[in-house]
KEKEDREN-244658 format. One record per atom (N, C-alpha, C, O): residue number from 1; x negated, y negated, z negated. Coordinates in nm, 3 decimals. Last residue first. Example, Ala and Ser with C-alpha at 12.3 -4.5 7.8 and 13.67 -1.06 7.14 Angstrom:
2
2 | -1.285 | 0.225 | -0.708
2 | -1.367 | 0.106 | -0.714
2 | -1.290 | -0.003 | -0.787
2 | -1.341 | -0.114 | -0.804
1 | -1.319 | 0.569 | -0.780
1 | -1.230 | 0.450 | -0.780
1 | -1.320 | 0.330 | -0.780
1 | -1.424 | 0.332 | -0.846
REM end
This chain:
84
84 | -15.120 | -5.036 | -1.357
84 | -15.184 | -5.168 | -1.348
84 | -15.104 | -5.259 | -1.258
84 | -15.143 | -5.374 | -1.238
83 | -15.066 | -4.774 | -1.575
83 | -15.008 | -4.855 | -1.468
83 | -15.071 | -4.994 | -1.473
83 | -15.075 | -5.059 | -1.577
82 | -15.163 | -4.458 | -1.646
82 | -15.205 | -4.598 | -1.666
82 | -15.153 | -4.677 | -1.546
82 | -15.191 | -4.652 | -1.432
81 | -15.077 | -4.162 | -1.800
81 | -15.044 | -4.256 | -1.693
81 | -15.088 | -4.395 | -1.733
81 | -15.055 | -4.444 | -1.841
80 | -15.145 | -3.823 | -1.841
80 | -15.171 | -3.958 | -1.892
80 | -15.150 | -4.054 | -1.775
80 | -15.199 | -4.029 | -1.664
79 | -15.018 | -3.512 | -1.905
79 | -15.023 | -3.620 | -1.805
79 | -15.039 | -3.754 | -1.875
79 | -14.956 | -3.793 | -1.957
78 | -15.083 | -3.165 | -1.938
78 | -15.076 | -3.297 | -1.998
78 | -15.094 | -3.403 | -1.889
78 | -15.172 | -3.387 | -1.795
77 | -15.044 | -2.950 | -1.764
77 | -15.020 | -2.932 | -1.906
77 | -15.001 | -3.068 | -1.976
77 | -14.914 | -3.083 | -2.061
76 | -14.926 | -2.873 | -1.450
76 | -14.979 | -2.982 | -1.533
76 | -14.942 | -2.957 | -1.678
76 | -14.825 | -2.944 | -1.712
75 | -14.804 | -2.663 | -1.310
75 | -14.949 | -2.682 | -1.298
75 | -15.009 | -2.791 | -1.386
75 | -15.131 | -2.801 | -1.397
74 | -14.521 | -2.619 | -1.362
74 | -14.607 | -2.514 | -1.310
74 | -14.758 | -2.536 | -1.326
74 | -14.832 | -2.442 | -1.353
73 | -14.395 | -2.842 | -1.468
73 | -14.356 | -2.708 | -1.513
73 | -14.461 | -2.604 | -1.479
73 | -14.486 | -2.512 | -1.557
72 | -14.515 | -3.048 | -1.330
72 | -14.523 | -3.048 | -1.476
72 | -14.486 | -2.910 | -1.531
72 | -14.544 | -2.866 | -1.631
71 | -14.439 | -2.993 | -1.069
71 | -14.580 | -2.979 | -1.106
71 | -14.598 | -2.973 | -1.257
71 | -14.686 | -2.903 | -1.308
70 | -14.165 | -3.060 | -1.088
70 | -14.207 | -2.923 | -1.057
70 | -14.352 | -2.898 | -1.100
70 | -14.383 | -2.795 | -1.159
69 | -14.183 | -3.341 | -1.149
69 | -14.112 | -3.245 | -1.233
69 | -14.159 | -3.101 | -1.211
69 | -14.190 | -3.030 | -1.307
68 | -14.284 | -3.572 | -1.040
68 | -14.376 | -3.459 | -1.059
68 | -14.314 | -3.348 | -1.145
68 | -14.387 | -3.270 | -1.207
67 | -14.071 | -3.749 | -1.045
67 | -14.132 | -3.715 | -0.917
67 | -14.218 | -3.589 | -0.927
67 | -14.224 | -3.509 | -0.834
66 | -14.036 | -3.769 | -1.321
66 | -13.930 | -3.712 | -1.238
66 | -13.986 | -3.667 | -1.103
66 | -13.952 | -3.559 | -1.054
65 | -14.275 | -3.896 | -1.396
65 | -14.245 | -3.761 | -1.446
65 | -14.137 | -3.693 | -1.362
65 | -14.146 | -3.574 | -1.334
64 | -14.234 | -4.142 | -1.263
64 | -14.346 | -4.056 | -1.226
64 | -14.322 | -3.913 | -1.272
64 | -14.345 | -3.818 | -1.197
63 | -14.007 | -4.236 | -1.398
63 | -14.004 | -4.219 | -1.251
63 | -14.116 | -4.124 | -1.206
63 | -14.094 | -4.038 | -1.121
62 | -14.103 | -4.252 | -1.661
62 | -13.994 | -4.159 | -1.629
62 | -13.988 | -4.133 | -1.478
62 | -13.966 | -4.019 | -1.436
61 | -14.287 | -4.461 | -1.633
61 | -14.335 | -4.327 | -1.667
61 | -14.229 | -4.222 | -1.632
61 | -14.262 | -4.115 | -1.580
60 | -14.106 | -4.669 | -1.583
60 | -14.208 | -4.634 | -1.482
60 | -14.261 | -4.493 | -1.507
60 | -14.277 | -4.416 | -1.413
59 | -13.967 | -4.675 | -1.825
59 | -13.897 | -4.642 | -1.701
59 | -13.993 | -4.601 | -1.590
59 | -13.965 | -4.509 | -1.513
58 | -14.175 | -4.755 | -1.997
58 | -14.108 | -4.627 | -2.017
58 | -14.034 | -4.582 | -1.891
58 | -14.039 | -4.465 | -1.854
57 | -14.238 | -5.013 | -1.894
57 | -14.336 | -4.905 | -1.893
57 | -14.270 | -4.767 | -1.906
57 | -14.305 | -4.674 | -1.833
56 | -13.993 | -5.170 | -1.686
56 | -14.046 | -5.137 | -1.818
56 | -14.137 | -5.014 | -1.808
56 | -14.117 | -4.925 | -1.726
55 | -14.100 | -5.294 | -1.359
55 | -14.006 | -5.233 | -1.452
55 | -14.074 | -5.201 | -1.585
55 | -14.197 | -5.206 | -1.596
54 | -14.306 | -5.395 | -1.207
54 | -14.187 | -5.478 | -1.225
54 | -14.092 | -5.423 | -1.331
54 | -14.013 | -5.498 | -1.388
53 | -14.490 | -5.192 | -1.176
53 | -14.525 | -5.303 | -1.265
53 | -14.403 | -5.390 | -1.298
53 | -14.398 | -5.451 | -1.405
52 | -14.380 | -5.033 | -0.979
52 | -14.385 | -4.983 | -1.117
52 | -14.414 | -5.094 | -1.217
52 | -14.367 | -5.089 | -1.331
51 | -14.410 | -5.205 | -0.755
51 | -14.280 | -5.148 | -0.791
51 | -14.278 | -5.103 | -0.937
51 | -14.183 | -5.133 | -1.010
50 | -14.684 | -5.251 | -0.741
50 | -14.593 | -5.363 | -0.769
50 | -14.458 | -5.311 | -0.817
50 | -14.398 | -5.368 | -0.908
49 | -14.928 | -5.047 | -0.880
49 | -14.807 | -5.050 | -0.798
49 | -14.719 | -5.167 | -0.839
49 | -14.683 | -5.181 | -0.956
48 | -15.190 | -4.862 | -0.937
48 | -15.160 | -5.005 | -0.925
48 | -15.045 | -5.017 | -0.826
48 | -15.063 | -4.999 | -0.705
47 | -15.261 | -4.601 | -1.157
47 | -15.187 | -4.645 | -1.039
47 | -15.159 | -4.795 | -1.047
47 | -15.112 | -4.847 | -1.148
46 | -15.411 | -4.324 | -1.261
46 | -15.428 | -4.469 | -1.269
46 | -15.368 | -4.523 | -1.140
46 | -15.416 | -4.496 | -1.031
45 | -15.346 | -4.035 | -1.433
45 | -15.310 | -4.112 | -1.313
45 | -15.332 | -4.259 | -1.344
45 | -15.278 | -4.312 | -1.441
44 | -15.495 | -3.744 | -1.542
44 | -15.479 | -3.887 | -1.568
44 | -15.451 | -3.955 | -1.435
44 | -15.524 | -3.935 | -1.337
43 | -15.416 | -3.415 | -1.650
43 | -15.431 | -3.511 | -1.542
43 | -15.410 | -3.654 | -1.591
43 | -15.321 | -3.682 | -1.671
42 | -15.505 | -3.111 | -1.711
42 | -15.487 | -3.232 | -1.791
42 | -15.518 | -3.346 | -1.696
42 | -15.635 | -3.371 | -1.665
41 | -15.352 | -2.825 | -1.559
41 | -15.439 | -2.941 | -1.553
41 | -15.402 | -3.045 | -1.657
41 | -15.284 | -3.065 | -1.689
40 | -15.363 | -2.467 | -1.585
40 | -15.291 | -2.594 | -1.590
40 | -15.391 | -2.708 | -1.609
40 | -15.498 | -2.691 | -1.666
39 | -15.513 | -2.243 | -1.605
39 | -15.429 | -2.254 | -1.486
39 | -15.350 | -2.384 | -1.481
39 | -15.278 | -2.410 | -1.384
38 | -15.634 | -2.241 | -1.852
38 | -15.717 | -2.274 | -1.734
38 | -15.638 | -2.288 | -1.604
38 | -15.690 | -2.338 | -1.505
37 | -15.496 | -2.388 | -2.121
37 | -15.462 | -2.290 | -2.020
37 | -15.541 | -2.326 | -1.895
37 | -15.518 | -2.432 | -1.836
36 | -15.519 | -2.450 | -2.467
36 | -15.577 | -2.468 | -2.334
36 | -15.539 | -2.352 | -2.242
36 | -15.549 | -2.236 | -2.279
35 | -15.435 | -2.447 | -2.729
35 | -15.332 | -2.429 | -2.625
35 | -15.387 | -2.444 | -2.483
35 | -15.309 | -2.450 | -2.388
34 | -15.673 | -2.499 | -2.869
34 | -15.605 | -2.371 | -2.885
34 | -15.505 | -2.344 | -2.772
34 | -15.493 | -2.231 | -2.726
33 | -15.940 | -2.653 | -2.691
33 | -15.810 | -2.662 | -2.759
33 | -15.742 | -2.525 | -2.761
33 | -15.754 | -2.447 | -2.666
32 | -16.164 | -2.641 | -2.538
32 | -16.172 | -2.580 | -2.671
32 | -16.041 | -2.588 | -2.749
32 | -16.032 | -2.537 | -2.861
31 | -16.102 | -2.781 | -2.305
31 | -16.126 | -2.637 | -2.297
31 | -16.130 | -2.569 | -2.433
31 | -16.101 | -2.450 | -2.442
30 | -16.061 | -3.050 | -2.262
30 | -15.966 | -2.980 | -2.349
30 | -15.990 | -2.829 | -2.356
30 | -15.906 | -2.756 | -2.408
29 | -16.219 | -3.164 | -2.076
29 | -16.224 | -3.223 | -2.210
29 | -16.143 | -3.143 | -2.312
29 | -16.154 | -3.165 | -2.432
28 | -16.153 | -3.043 | -1.838
28 | -16.277 | -3.002 | -1.903
28 | -16.289 | -3.056 | -2.046
28 | -16.362 | -3.000 | -2.128
27 | -15.930 | -3.186 | -1.750
27 | -15.914 | -3.053 | -1.810
27 | -16.037 | -3.010 | -1.887
27 | -16.025 | -2.946 | -1.992
26 | -15.897 | -3.425 | -1.623
26 | -15.965 | -3.425 | -1.752
26 | -15.956 | -3.290 | -1.823
26 | -15.975 | -3.283 | -1.944
25 | -15.903 | -3.543 | -1.316
25 | -15.879 | -3.414 | -1.382
25 | -15.963 | -3.410 | -1.509
25 | -16.085 | -3.394 | -1.504
24 | -15.757 | -3.833 | -1.205
24 | -15.872 | -3.779 | -1.277
24 | -15.831 | -3.648 | -1.345
24 | -15.735 | -3.645 | -1.421
23 | -15.674 | -4.034 | -0.936
23 | -15.637 | -3.916 | -1.014
23 | -15.763 | -3.859 | -1.076
23 | -15.864 | -3.841 | -1.008
22 | -15.579 | -4.356 | -0.846
22 | -15.691 | -4.270 | -0.886
22 | -15.634 | -4.156 | -0.969
22 | -15.556 | -4.178 | -1.062
21 | -15.481 | -4.598 | -0.626
21 | -15.439 | -4.475 | -0.691
21 | -15.562 | -4.389 | -0.719
21 | -15.639 | -4.356 | -0.629
20 | -15.357 | -4.915 | -0.530
20 | -15.471 | -4.835 | -0.575
20 | -15.417 | -4.713 | -0.649
20 | -15.320 | -4.723 | -0.724
19 | -15.119 | -4.995 | -0.438
19 | -15.237 | -5.064 | -0.386
19 | -15.361 | -4.983 | -0.417
19 | -15.458 | -4.983 | -0.340
18 | -14.872 | -4.738 | -0.366
18 | -14.958 | -4.816 | -0.454
18 | -15.072 | -4.885 | -0.380
18 | -15.117 | -4.840 | -0.274
17 | -14.607 | -4.630 | -0.287
17 | -14.693 | -4.711 | -0.201
17 | -14.789 | -4.799 | -0.282
17 | -14.788 | -4.921 | -0.269
16 | -14.435 | -4.457 | -0.416
16 | -14.462 | -4.587 | -0.477
16 | -14.550 | -4.681 | -0.394
16 | -14.564 | -4.798 | -0.429
15 | -14.394 | -4.223 | -0.255
15 | -14.286 | -4.277 | -0.339
15 | -14.309 | -4.422 | -0.382
15 | -14.215 | -4.501 | -0.385
14 | -14.635 | -4.176 | -0.120
14 | -14.509 | -4.181 | -0.045
14 | -14.400 | -4.252 | -0.126
14 | -14.324 | -4.331 | -0.071
13 | -14.819 | -4.168 | -0.332
13 | -14.832 | -4.267 | -0.225
13 | -14.701 | -4.286 | -0.150
13 | -14.660 | -4.398 | -0.120
12 | -14.724 | -3.944 | -0.475
12 | -14.727 | -4.076 | -0.537
12 | -14.737 | -4.187 | -0.433
12 | -14.670 | -4.289 | -0.445
11 | -14.757 | -3.737 | -0.281
11 | -14.626 | -3.767 | -0.339
11 | -14.622 | -3.908 | -0.397
11 | -14.528 | -3.984 | -0.372
10 | -15.035 | -3.751 | -0.235
10 | -14.940 | -3.769 | -0.125
10 | -14.803 | -3.808 | -0.179
10 | -14.740 | -3.901 | -0.128
9 | -15.136 | -3.689 | -0.490
9 | -15.164 | -3.819 | -0.427
9 | -15.063 | -3.849 | -0.316
9 | -15.013 | -3.961 | -0.305
8 | -15.049 | -3.424 | -0.515
8 | -15.001 | -3.526 | -0.609
8 | -15.019 | -3.666 | -0.548
8 | -14.929 | -3.749 | -0.554
7 | -15.200 | -3.305 | -0.313
7 | -15.053 | -3.298 | -0.308
7 | -14.993 | -3.407 | -0.397
7 | -14.897 | -3.474 | -0.358
6 | -15.454 | -3.345 | -0.417
6 | -15.416 | -3.413 | -0.293
6 | -15.264 | -3.414 | -0.275
6 | -15.207 | -3.512 | -0.227
5 | -15.452 | -3.173 | -0.631
5 | -15.460 | -3.317 | -0.656
5 | -15.423 | -3.397 | -0.532
5 | -15.368 | -3.507 | -0.543
4 | -15.433 | -2.917 | -0.488
4 | -15.332 | -2.965 | -0.582
4 | -15.336 | -3.117 | -0.603
4 | -15.232 | -3.182 | -0.593
3 | -15.507 | -2.905 | -0.135
3 | -15.546 | -2.895 | -0.276
3 | -15.445 | -2.967 | -0.366
3 | -15.381 | -3.064 | -0.326
2 | -15.301 | -2.751 | 0.106
2 | -15.349 | -2.878 | 0.051
2 | -15.389 | -2.858 | -0.095
2 | -15.313 | -2.800 | -0.172
1 | -15.389 | -2.500 | 0.335
1 | -15.322 | -2.533 | 0.209
1 | -15.385 | -2.660 | 0.150
1 | -15.508 | -2.672 | 0.145
REM end
């Protein structure tokens, strides 16, 4: 079974072929929040992609959210995206 973050990396690499891709699990920063769920991740994506850089920031974020639609429902509580 592929670890969750590795699954995300595979999807993002396949779809956007980034020059650089970093995934950061920031869940530990949110453990004291009232809505914290240990079964869901607070994820930060840092992605360097020519394809995403060419389009408006909002559209790039929409593409990533669409790609990760299932994960957003099941395993991701919060998603931060940094496009370079």
